[in-house]
N, C-alpha and C positions, 0 to 999 in steps of 0.2 A: 403684285404688290407683296411687297416682302413682311413678313411677323413681328413681332418686336423684338425676340429671341437675335432671328439673322442680321438685325439692321445691328444689334447690338454686336453679333460676332463680325458683323461688316468693316466697323469702325478701325480705323488703325491705332493699336500702341502706342501710346507718346512715348519719347525716345526714350533706354532707361529701364523702363518697366514693362513686367513677362506680360505677354496677349493673354485675356478670361480663362481660356484653355489653360496655358501655361502654370497663368497665377494659382487654379486648382487644382491642378496636379500640387505642384509647390505647398501647395495648404494643408494637399492629402500626405503627402511627403513626412511635411512636420509630425501632423498630429500621428502618423505611423509609430509608434516605442516598436521595442525587440520583444515584448512579451504580448502586443497584438500579431504580431507577426508569429511568435511560438504558437498562438491561439489557433493562430489559422491553420498551420501545416500540422498542429493536434489534431482537428479538427477534418484535416480533409486525410488523414492519415482512418482507414476503414478499419482494418481488426484492433485499433486502438478505441473506435468509436462504437464497437462491438463488444467490447470488453467493460466497457464503461455501460452501456447499457443494460447487461446481465448483469453488472452489479452494484450498480441501484436497481433492480429489479429485487436480487437478492436481502441488499437491507432493508426492501420495505417489505420482501414477506417476511422478515425477521422482526420490525418493527408491529408490524399487523399480524405475527403471529396468534396471539389471544382472539381476534376476531376472524379471521380466516380456513385456522384449522376444525377439519370437522370432528375429531375425537377430541380428549384429552390425554397428552401423549404419554401419562403414566397411568392411566387406564387398563388394569388386570382384565382381560378372558380368557379363562383356559378353556373355555367349548369352542375358544376359535382360535385352537392353535395352530400355525400355520398354515392358515390360512389364502390360498391363489385368489391373486387379483379377481374383483367382483365389485360388483353394483353397488356394493354397500363398505366396501374397503378399495377401496382404486388399485391400491400398492402392496395390498395384501397382509397380516397378522404377525409376528413374529414369532417366538418363541414362547413369549405369556401373554399372545393375544392382544397385545400392543399394534393398535395403528402405526403402519408402517409410514403413510404421505403426513399422519398429526405429528409421529414424533421425526421425519423429517424435514418439516418447518419448523419446526421448535426448536431441531437441532442446527440450524442455521445462527440462531444465538449466540452460543459458544463459543461456535468454530469461526464465526467473524470477527467478534469482540477480541480474543484472543491474538486475534493478529494485527487488528488497529490499535486498542489499548496497550501490547505488549512493544508494539514498534514504536508508540510513541513513546514511552518511558524511556524504551534506551536511545531512540534519537535525538530527546532530547540531554540521555547523559553524552549522550557522542560532541552533541553540541557546545557542551560545558565543560570537557574535561581536551576534545581537540581543540579549543579558542585559544585557554590556556597553553597547551603545551606549542601549539603553531604562533600565535603572537610571541609568546613571551620565550620559547626557547629554554637556552642554560639548562640548570638544573630540572626546573621547569617538568620544560619536555622531554628531559632524559628522565625521571621517576614516572611519568605517564606511559611515558611510547616501552618500557620496562615490566610494569604492571599490565598492560595491551599485551607481550612478547610471550607473557608468563602463563596468561587466558589464553589466548592463541595455541600454548603446547598442547592441550588437554583436547582430545576429540568433543568437541561443543551435543552431540546426541547423545554420550554413553554419560556426562556428567550434567544433565539438564536430567537423564531417567535417575541415578544420583542424587539429584536435589528433590525431585517431587516424590520418591520415597523415605526421604526425610522428613521434609517438609509434609508429608501426607496428599496424598489426591486430591484435586477438588480445582476448579477456575482459576482463582486465588494465586493457589499452587504455581497452577503450572504458565500463569501470566508472567508473575515474581521468576520463574525458571528460565524460561523462553530472554526475558529483560536481565539477568545477570552475562548471560554467556553468550550475547549474540549484537552489546555494544564494543566490541573492538572495532569489524573493519568501517565502521562510519566514523567512527573516530580516526582512526585513522585519516577517510578520505577529507573529514575535516579539516585536521592537521595540515596535508599535502595544499587542501587550494587557498589558506592562510597561508602558509609559509610561503609563494606567490603573491596575493594582495594585500601582506602586508608589507612589501616594499614598492608599491604603485605610488602615482604623484600623489593622490590625494589623502593617501594614508597619511603618507608622511607630511602634507601641509598640514593635516590636521594636530600629527604629534607637536610641531615646529610650531603651532600655534597657543599651544599648552591645553587641547581639547583631554579631557581626563581618558585613561583608559577605557573603561567600561563603556564610556560614551561611544570612542570610535571603535569599539566591538560590538557592540551594537547597535550604530546606524548606517555604520561602512564597510564594518567586514564580514556578518555574520547576512546581509544581503547577498553575497557574492556566493558562496556555498548555497544559495537553496536550490538554483537548479541539478547539478548532483545529488542533493541531498534527497533534495524531493524523488530523483529515481532509485535510489538506495533504494528508500524507503516501501514507495511501492515495489519491487522485487522481494524485500525485507517480508513483506505482508503475506505473501503467498506463500516464504518459507515458513513461518511460523503457523499459519494454518496446517501445511504438511504436518511441524512438527505436531501441532496440539491431535491430530488424529491419531502419528505414533503413537503418543504418549495414552490417547483411550483408547486406540486399539491393543494397549499390552495392559489395560486397566490400572494404565499410572494418571490417568483422565483427568477427563469427566468421567464420572461414575456414574449407571442406572439406581434408579430412578431415573434422571437427567437424560435430556434426549441431546448428544450431540454424534456428531457424521462418523467422527472419531471410532465411538465407540459400541454405533450403531453396523460398524463394519467389523466386530468380534464376532460377528454369528457366521463370519467364513472361514472360523478355522476350521470347521468342520469340513468333512469331504461331500457328503448327503447332502448339505447347504448351498457347494458349492458347486456340481453338478446337476441338481435337482428344483432349488427353490432359491434363483438370482434375485430374485423381488426382493429379499431378505438385505442383501450385500448388494446389487447394482446400482438400486438409488443415490447411495449413500456416497459408491464409489463417482459414479458418474456427478453426482456434487460439487464433490471436491475439486473432480477436475474440470468440471468447469470454472468452479473460482478460482481456479491459480490459473487456469490459461489465460482469462480476461482481465485478471493482474498483472499477468506479464504483460498481456496484450499490453495493457494501459502504460505499463515502463516500457516499453518498445513505441510505443505513438509520444510519451514522454522525453526521451533518450532522444532520439530522434528530433523533434520540435529544438528543445531545450539545446541542441548538439552546436558550438557557436560554428561551424563549420557551413553547418544548411542555416545560419541567419547568414551569411558572408556570401551564400549562394546565389539566395534568396532575394540581393537588392538588387 
């Protein structure tokens, strides 16, 4: 005796109508959008998922630093001068008797904040300037791109060091200096994307209907540049973290007693510490490496997931 589901499948389809399995497959194909396919490809990217998990854990540690840090990151105890790792101090103590583990946990806050905030600022600037240059062209394009060319002629790291030296060290000035020098590459990227998008039929139709330029850019042009811009921003976060670490290593970024992974590495300038006290420089070095590697893995996964060739191949 056949079950109800079997009897339904056994019924012949009406002429001109797809069978139930074919109809279900057609419905799934209709619901399956390019963003859903990109999401599935990203979730199947093992290194990207590993990087995402590590980055989320680091963000959670940074947010919960006051709760999970065993000691005050600025508390000094010279009687604990450069103690090796022990049951009381899992990663030992530094040259001022401060707990290395607590400083490592608290150091995640400025190190990650510099990457996320600086990249957000200069990506917004790049969207505005790149959209104006690519959509309007003419003198607007010429002025913006000449400004980009001028800024790109300077060695960025040296100029960032120069700006921080003038503005003074600190978290806000570090973010500002990075944002002022890193907007050029995404601006060129946005402009190049918009030069092709503005000639699309739907953009030309919107202009013919009299839709204001501001609305066309917001509703039709900017969504088309999201994919490459997200990938660029991901790699930009990694570069910003390395830049902050370099500045802090030179005592031009986050200054003690505030903790950052970069200024924790300043102790590695002494040869005796490099050879005999790896607990002073190895944990922050590994944290920087793991953060940058994880973000690069996420960027690789986003690039593969949002690649139009990958979209076509998966269909």
